[in-house]
N, C-alpha and C positions, 0 to 999 in steps of 0.2 A: 595517151590523154583519156581514153574510154575507161581504163583502168584504175587511172586516178580519181574519175567522176565517181565511179562505182564505188572504191574506197570511200570517197567524202560520205555518199548516200548510206554506207552501212553504218559509217559511226554514227551520222546523225538519227539513223534508225534505232541502234542502240542506245543513245543518250535519250532518245524519246522515251523508251519502255523502261528505261531506269527513272526516268523523272516520273512516269505514270504509277509505278510501284511504289515510289515514296509519297506520291500525292493520296494513293489509295491507303496506306498505310494507316495515317490518321482517321480515314472514313470507317476503317474497319474498326478502330478502338473506339470511335464514337457510336458505333452500332452496337459494341459489345460491353460497354462499361455499365450499363443500368443492371446488368446481371450481377455483378458484384455491388453496385451500391444499394441495391434492394434485397437483402438475402431472402426477404420473405414478401410474398405479393399477394397471398389470401390467407384470410383468418375466418374461422367458423367459431361464432359465439355460442353455437349450441342451442339448447331451450331456458329461455330466461323468463322471470316473471315481471308482469306489468310495475312499472314504476322502479325497476333494480338499476342500481347503477352499473352500468355495462360500457366497458371501454377497453379498446385495444392500442396497444403503441407499435407503429411499423418504424423498424430501425432504419435510418439511412446513412450509408457510409460512404464518404468520398475517398475514392480510389486515384483521383487526378492528381496533378502536380498544380493545379488552378484552384482557389475557391470556387464553392459552389453555391449556386443562389436559388433558393425553392421561392419562384414566383408568386405562386398561388396553388391552391387545389381545390377541384370542385366534385360533387357527388351527384349522381344520377339519379339519385331518390332522396327524399327529406327524411326518410327514416335513420339517416346517419349524417352527424356533423364531423366533417374532417377539419382539423386544426393544426396548422404549421407550428411547433413548438421550439423547432431551429431556422430561422430564414437564412442564416450563412455559415454554411460547413468548412472550415477549414481541410486542405490538403492532410489525408492520414487521419481526420477526427470523424466522429459519430454526430448525426442529430437524429430527430426524430420527428414523424408525423401520427397525431392522435387522433383517431376514429370513435366517436361516441355514437353508441346506438341509443335512439329515441325512443326509449321503452314506455315513455310515459302518455306518449300520444299515437303510436302505432300498435296495430295486432296481427298476430299472424305471421306466416313464413315471408321475411323480408329480407332484401339484399341490396347494396348499392356498390357500383364502380365508382372509384375514386380516382380523379385524372389529376395527376401532379405535373404541373408546368414548372421546367427549369429553365432559365434564361441566359444564366453562365455557368462554365466558361462558352458554352455554346447552347443553343436552343433546343429541348427535347420535351417529350412528353411521357410519362410513365403510368401506368395504369394498375390501381391496386383493387382487391376484391373483398368486401365483408358480407357474411350471410349470418342469417338466426331465425330463431323462431321465437316470438313473442306470445304467450299464452296468456289469453284475457281472463282466465277463470282464478288465477292466483297472483296475488298482490302482496308485495312486502313493504311495512311501513315501520321504521324508514326504509328506504332503498339501499340503503348502505350502513355498514356498523364501522364507524371511525372512533378508535380510542385517543385519539391527540398523543400527549406526551405521556408516558408511563416511566415511574422511576425503576430503575432495574432492581429485580429483588422484590417489588410488591406484585400482588395478584391484581387483576384488574377484570371486570366483567361488564358486559353492555349487553343489551337485548333488542330484539326488533320481533314484529309481529307478522304472521302470515295469516291472510285472509283468504279463504277459499269459499267460492259458490258454484255449484254443480252436483255432483253424485252424492246420495246418503253415505255410501261407505267409503268414500275418499279419506285416505290416512297418509301420513307422513311415517313412513318405517324407521328412517334413520336420519340421522345429520353426521356428515365425515369432514374430517380434516387431515390434509397430508403432513401437518407438523405436530410433532408430539407434545408441544409447550402451549397449542393452540386448541383449546377445547371446548367444542359445542357440544349444548343439549338441548332437547326439545321438552315442550310441557303442553298439553291439552288444556286450552281456556273455554272451550265453547264448541256443543255440535248441536245441530237441529234443524230440520226443515231442507235439507239440501247445502247447508252453511257449515263452515268449520273454522276455528280461529286456533291457531298454535302462538306459544310463546318461544322462541328460539334465543338462547342466551349463549354468547359465546366468552370464554375466559381466556386470558393471556395469563400463563403460569408464572411464577416468581424464578424461574431457569429462564426464561427468555433470552435469547441474545440481544445485546445492544444494536441499533441502528432502525433503519426504517424498514416497515415490512410491509407489503401489499399481497395479499392471498386471496383465495375463495375457498369457503366451506361448501359442500354440497348437499342439498336438503334432497333425499330419495323418497319418492312417493311410491304408491300401490298402482300408479298409472302404468298400463301395458305398453303405452307408446310415450317417450319422451318422459321417464320416471326421475331424471336427474336435474334438478334444477340449481346452478351454481348461484352464490349469494357473496358480495364483495365484502373484506375485512382489511384494514389498514390501521396504520399506529406508528408511533414513534418511541423505542425504548432507549431512555436517556441516562447515562451516568458519567459524571465529572472521573470517576473510580470503576474500574473493572478488575472482575477476578476470575482466572482460569486454573482449574476447569470451573465451570458455572454449578455443575451439579457434583459433588462430593461424595462418590460411593464408597463405603468404607466395608462393607460387606457383612459378614457376621461375626461378630466378637462377645465377649463377655462383658459382666460389667466391672469395671476398675481396670478392663484391659485397655493400653493404650495404642493407637495406631498414627502412623505418621504419613502425611501427605505433603507435596510439593505445591505450592501456591505459586502463581506469577499475579503481582497485583501491578496495574498499570493505571497512571493519572494523567490528565491533561497538563498538569503542572506539575513540579517537584513535589515530593511529601517526603514525610516519613510515617511510620505506622504507631499508633497510640495504643491499639486494643484490638483484640479478635477474641469474640465470645460466641457463646452459642449457648442457649439454655437448656438445662441438664448435662451439659458436658463442661470438662474441666480441659481448657485449651492453653498450651503453651507454645511460645516460639520465640526465638532469639531476636533480641532488639534490632532493627535497622539502625545503620551507621549511615548519617548523611542524608539529604535530599535528594532524591532521585525521581525520575518520572516511571521507574520500574524497577521492583523489587521483587526476588525471587527468596520466598520465605517456606522454610519446612517447619510446620505445624505438627504437634501432637496432640489429638482428640481423644479424649479417654470418658467414657460415659459413667456419669454417676448419679443419674436419676433413674427412671423407670426403665424396664426391661420391655422388649417387645418391638416390633416394627417401629422405626423412628424416620421422620421427616421434619427437620427442624432448620430454621435459618441460622446462618454465619453471618455475623455482622464483624464488617472490617471498618475502623474508622481511624481517620488521620488526626496528626495532632496540628497543634494551631488555631488561631483566631477563626478561620476559617476551614475551620476541618469538615470533612465530608464521611459519610458512611455509604459502603457498599454491600450488598448480600449477596450470599449463594446460598444454594440448598444441601444441606446434609443428609444421607440417606443411609440407614444400617439397621440390621438385625440383631437386638442387643439380647442377648442370654444371660439368664439369672447364674450365678456362680454355683 
């Protein structure tokens, strides 16, 4: 009798321990999932100018088997405005939270803790952090360069002004971009009595790839502390027809010497090619057969104009009443015979 009772108690103890382990597993999962849901918890804006558009997007990934609901987000400081961009995130999908640094109304070193409240599939709070330094002596006007829509193959230039008040010897020593087709430049407009004004021009070159871009140029000053000041640039390069490669490099060749290149031309809807032209060059290609959304064409380029370094547009035009034209850039060093 005693042995039977002991066996029953042992069985019940094992069952309870197993049940406790099963119950604890979901609790552990709940404690750990935010680490994979929020791969980035902190962002430093660095040094920014007054009124410059300064934003950062925190990615939120749903690693769970149920839908995630971002109920709300609040900031510990008015220097940052958090915005939920994706309220519901399905399993395996990603959403985002935007943190906007309010450079127009705050100055100096600022930071904020962003508390994200999640109430589905269960309640939890996750904290994000942003920091930055808003310098009061330097203003961009406007605070962002937005190109809007640009036709591929066309160059576009937009400008902003930098206004400074402070040291007599203050200067912008350089303006840099990490994209070869996004080219910034600076021009001194005025200087005197501790004030300085520069014009910053940003050019999107003809060989910019299609699609949306959002990047930063960096204005480098002669300040000993915080010399680098980022500035936001965005736009959309569009074309119903695209050419690859976008930059056709032919190297060194003689006048009258032909060079062949394989081109891939893609369109939104089926098309045939009507012409391929390039000023100062004779272009030959085999006619395309049938309307397709993608044509692979071998084109022969022969220089017939001037010698010397060449950088000219190659225009490809489709047939039909609603023909479209796309452009690529040809570069070469043409030698005299």
